N, C-alpha and C positions, 0 to 999 in steps of 0.2 A: 790743558792736558787733563785727562782722567787718571788720576794717580793709581786707581785700583787696578789698571791693566799694566802698570809698569813697576810693580813692587818686585824686590828681589825674590827669585824663585818663580817668578811669572814672566820674566823677560830675559832673553839671552843677550841683549844689547848692552854693552859697557856704556853707551851714551845714555840710556834710560837710567841706569844705576847711578851715573854721576848727576843726572838731572834730580833724581830722588834724594841723593845726598845733599845737593844744593838746597832743595826745599826743606829738608830736615834741618839744616843749619839755619835757614831763615826762621824756622819755627822755634828753635832753641833761642835765637837772638830776640824773639819777641819777649820771652821770659826774662832775658838778660836786661831788656829795655824797661819793662814795666815794674820790675822788682825794686827799682830805685825809689818809686813812689811809696811802696809798702814799707820799705826798710827806713828810708831817711825821713819821710813825711809822717806817715801814720805811727810808726813804732817809736821814733825817737824825738823829733823836733817840734812837730806842730802842736801836740797836746799841751805841753807846758807853755808854749808861746801864745797860743790862742787863749788859753786861761788867763795869762797875764794881760792881754789886751782887754778881755772881758772884765777883769778886775779894775783896770784903768777906768772903765766906763761905768762902773757900778755905783749905785747910790750909797747912802750912808749905811744902809742895811746890808750891803754886800750883794744886792740884786741887780741884774740887768733886765731890760724890758723889750725883747725882741718881739715885734708884732703885738705889742701891748700885753704880753705875758710876763709874769714875774718869775725869773729863773735865777737860782743861785749861780753866781759867776763861776764857782768851782765845778758846777755841773754842766756848764754850757757846751763844753767840747764833747763829752760822751753823748749828751742829748743830740748834738748836731750829727755825730756819727751814726747814732741809731736812726735818725730821720733819713739820712742819706741811704742807709741799708734798706729801709722799708721802701723808699721810691725806686731803688735799683732793682728790687725784686720784680716790680711791675714792668719796668723798662726792659730788663733782660728777657722776660717771657715774650714781650711783643716783638723785640728786635730779633730774637732767636727764630721766631715764626716767620718774620719778613725775610730773614736770611735764607732759610730753607726754601721759601717760595721763589725768591728771585736769584738765588745761587751767587750772590755777591758777598760772600763772607768776609773775603779779605778786605774789600773796600769799607764795609761797615766796621770791621775790627779795627783797622788802622784809622778810620775816620774818628771813631770814639776815642782811640788812643790819643790822637792829636788834640781833640777837645780837652781831654784830661791833662795833656802836657802843657797846653796853653794856660789852663786854669792854675796849674801848679806854678808855672813860671810867674804868673800874676801875683803869687803870694810874696814876691819881693817888695811889693808896695804895701804890705801890711805894717802898721806901726801905730803908735799912740794908743787910740781907743777904737780902732777900725775892726772891731770884733765882728760886725755884721758882714763886712766885706770878706773877712776870713771865713765866716761860716758859708757864704754864698760859693766862694771858691772851693772850699772843702766838699761841699755837697756835689757840686758839678764835677770835681775831679774824681771823687769816690764813686759816683754813679758811672761815669765814663770808664773807669778802671774796671769795675765789676762787669760791665757789658763787654768790653774788649776782651777780658780774660775768658768769659764764658764762650765767646765766639772762637777764641784761639783753641779751646779744648776740642771744638768740633773738627778740627783738622787732623787730630791724632789717627782715627781710623784709616785715613787715606795716605798716611805717611810711613806705615809699617805693616808688615804681614802680622797675622795673629800671633805668631811666636816671637816676633821682634818688638811688640808694642810695649811691654814692660820696660825694656832697655831704652827705647826711645823716649818714653814718658819720664823715666828717671834721669835721663840726661838733660831734659828740659828743665826739671826742677833744679838740677845741679847748676846749670847755666844761670837760672834765676838767682839762686843764692849767691853765686859767685859775682854776678853783676851788682846786686843789691849790696852785698858786703864790701866790694871794692869802692863803690862811691861812698858808702858810709864811713869807711876808714879815712878816706880823703876829707870828708866833711867834719869828722871828729877832730882830725888834725887841724883843720882850719879854725874850728870853734875853740879848741884848747889853746891855739896860738894867736887868737884875735888881738890880744894886747900888743904883741910883737909886730903885728901887722897894721897897727893903728886903727883898728875896728872896734866899735862897741860890741857888746854881746848880742844885742838885738840885731844890729847889721850883719853880724856873722850868721845868725840863725836865718835871716831872710835870704842871704846868699846860698846857704845850704838848701833851703826849701826850693829856691828857683833853680838850682843846679839839678835837682831831681827831675824837674820838668824839661830841662834842656837835654839831659841824659836820655829821657824817655823819648822825646821827639827825635833826637839824632839817631838812635839805634833802631827805632821803628822803621827807618828807611830800609833796613835789611829784609825783614819780612815783607815789606810793601813791594820790593823788587824781586823776591825769590819764591813767594807762595802763589799758588794758583788762585783764581777768584773763588771757585767753588770748593768747599771743604767736604770731607767725607769720602768714603770708599766708592760709592756709587749712588746715583739718584734713584735706582730701582727700589721697589717696595716689596715686601713679603706678601704671600698670598692672602694672609689674614688682614693686611692693611688695605688691600684693594677693595675690601667691602666698605671701607670708609675713605674714598679717595679725597685727595687734596682739592681744594677749590681751583677751578681752572678759569681761563679767560671767559669761556662761554657761560660758566656758573655766574661769574660776575655780571656778565652782560644780561643774563636772564633776570637778575635781581634788580636791573634798572640802571640808568646811565649814572645817576648820582652815586650809587654803591661802587660802580667800576672806577670812579674817580677817587674813591677812598680806599687805597690798598691797606691801610692800617686797620680799618674796620673789618675788611675781608680776613686780615690776619688774625684779628681777634676771634673771629668765627673758627678759623682753622685751629687756633690755639685750643679753643674749647673742645674741638674734635680730638686734638692730641692728648689733652688731659683725660678725656673719657676713654680714648684708645689705649692709654697706658694700663687700664684695668685689664686689658687682654694679656698683659705680661705680669702676672702677679709675682713672678720670681724676680723680675727687675725692680718691682716696687719693694720687695722684701730686702733686696740689697740696699736700696735707697734708705730704707728704715734703719738698717744697721749703720750705714755711713752717717746718717743724720745723727745717730746717737753718739757713736765714738768720736766723730769729728767735732761735735759740740764740746766734748771733753778736751779734745786737742786745742781748739781755739781758746777755751777758757784758760787752760794751763798757760798758753803762750801770752795772753792778755793780762793774766794776773800774777805772773811770775815776778815781775818787778815790784808789785805791791807786797807779795809774800817776802821778797828778799829785803825790802827796805824796812817793813813794819815788824816782821817776825824774826828775821835773821840779822837785822841791824846793819845792812850793807849801805855803803855810801854811794853817791851818784857815780863816781868813777868805776866802782865795782859793778854797778848795774849796767853801765855802758860796755864794759868789757865782757860782761856775760852776754849781752846782746850780740856782740861781734863773734863770740865763741859759738853761739848758736848758729849764726849765719855761715860760719866757716865749716864747723863740723857737719852741718846738714848737707853740705856738698858731697863730702865723702860718704855720709849715710845714705843719701839718695842713690849714689852709684853702687854702694855695697849691697843694699837691699835689692837693687835692680839685678845684680849678678846672682844673688841668692834665688831670686824669683825665676831666673832661667834654669835653675836646677831643680827647685822644689815647687814651682808654681806661685802665681801672684796671691791667691787665696791663702795658702799656708803661710807665706811670708807676711802678709798683712796680719794674719792672726798671731804670728809670732811677734810682730811689732807691737800689737796691743798688749801682749804679756810684758814687753819691754816698758811700755807706758805704766803699767801697774807697778812694776818694780821701781821705776823712777819716782812715782808718787810716794810709794812707801819710804824710799830713802829720803825724800824731801821732808817727810813727816818727822823722821828722827834726826834730821840734820842739825848739828850744833850751831848756835848763833855766833856772830862776830868771828866767823872763820871763812874768809873769802875763798880760800882754796877749795873748800868743800862746795861752796856755792858755784864756783866755776866748774867743778866736776859735774854738778847737777845740770848746768847749762850745756856741757858737752853730751851728757846723756840724752837730754831733750833734742839736741841737734841730730844725734845719731838716729833716733827713731822718727823725727819730725818729717824730714824730706822724703824718706822711703815710704812711709805709711800713707802720705798724701799722693805721691807719684803713682804708687801701685794701685791705689784706690781708683785714681783717674783712668789708668789703663784698663783695669778690670771692668769698670763700668762701660768703657768704650766697646767692649765685646757685647754688651747687653742692650745695645741700641739698634732698633731697625735701620737698615741703610737708607739714606736720604733724609733722615730726621735728626742728624747729629746736633745741630745748633739748638733745636727745641728741647731735646732731652738734656743736653748739658746745661741749658738755662735752668731747667728743674733742679739738676744736680747742683748747680752753683747756689740755688736758693737754699738748699740744705747746708751749704757751706757758709753762707752769709746771713740768710733770713731767719734762721732758727738759733742763732748763737746767744739768744737771751736765756736759754734754759740753764746752761752751765753757770753763767754769772749769778743767776737767781739762787741756784742751790748753794753756790760759794758764799753769796751774801747771807743767806738764811743760816748757814752753818756757823758763820762768824757771829751773827747776831744772837744765836742761841747759846754758843759756847764761849764767845769772846776771845777765841783763839784762831789765828790764821792756819796753824797746823791742822786743826779740825776741819777748817774750810778747804784746804788743799786735798786732804784725804777723802773728803766727801765726794770728790770728783771721780773716785774709783767706780762709782755706780754706772757712769756712762761707758767706761771701758769694758766693764764686766757684762753689761746688757749688750753693747755692741758686739762684743766677741760671741756671745751666745747666739745672737740673731744671725750674724755672718756665718757661723759654723753650720747653721741649718740651711743655708742657700746652696741648692745643687747647681753649681755654676755651669756644668756641662749642659744640663737640660735647659737652664736659663738662656745659654747662648743659642742652642739649637732652636728654642722657641721663637726667637726673633729672626732666625734664618741666616745667621753668620757662621763662618768657618770656626771650628773649635781648635784652639791651640793645642799643641802636644802636651804642654805643661800647664796645669791649672792649680 
């Protein structure tokens, strides 16, 4: 089914409307499914556990030696995550191009989801000093997660009219935080009660890790059965894009039989055309630059909040876990609230407002008293309030700036700015701490990302940017 011709307002058939709602629910449940990996595995359990495995295998100097390299055991987990992010950048770009060429977005999305889910379930077998097995499973799962999420973004333009897209994107984020938070609550209950259940702490962690993979695999059945194969509003191209057409079967045949048998090689050439072609849309690139900047600040706040809480504010492990849960829970309401605000004031204004909220949150964090968990919980609630909405509305706003038929490729580039450039914020954070010796100075240094991101986004003429790619302009911007 071509969803572009069956959106509300374009069809008088109740059957078509029900079919669209069914597809939307399938898309929401994809976020519900994969958020378990992010919340349970990446955010809470795997980092400390894999670090313990690495320390068990370390030599007398505290180093492990993967592939003959000497690495401090305490640095092994972040290095592994960084490696997986770098690889995922290349894989996302190639798979996004392949998906737009063959139109099998759902099959590729769910296929990578199941690869990630199986790798995550395999973490149950981690133990002793199997840190290399843990690293291999983490790299596999994190790459699969990144690719699957990037492909899921490509479905958004075909699941809602221009005026409904902010609401649909916000609901997707809310489902994600709800699903990830629900499983995290269950896993934290299991971990806290492992003695009563006759389990060691290591066994409890391994069960929690595997449960995220099982959850991911189980609920991916919903999008697998409800989404169409092809993502996007329509495969048609704008007039400017027709001057650089996609590679066709005849193009491949003309290049020789060996090239026709290598679709990935053809996709790499198509990808090069896409990246060159993006220069036709400077306003889309300007939005990407703004998103790259402020989202790097967002990702750094999320990743360093626990360090700030433990080292600067003196929070214990229990308080840190409660704060993570509060972020997950409040982000549900925050995504829905900002989605409703965007319906009245437009996505761009709402995102700009959320960036002001981030600045206020960082300022309050700088002045927050130590050893006062209630204030730290309040900070977690403020982060959750602006976190889901700012990301959901950025996703929907970017979906308007993509030429029809190129959704997976463009969202792969978008996802790179989400994952592949997240080194800038941690670098600034680390340098600020090194110079001042204070995590308060480090956290306030991140203001620069939100201020610059705000300034650049404010200069993006969204209406002209949407018209430039040939998409319908929403009533509210």
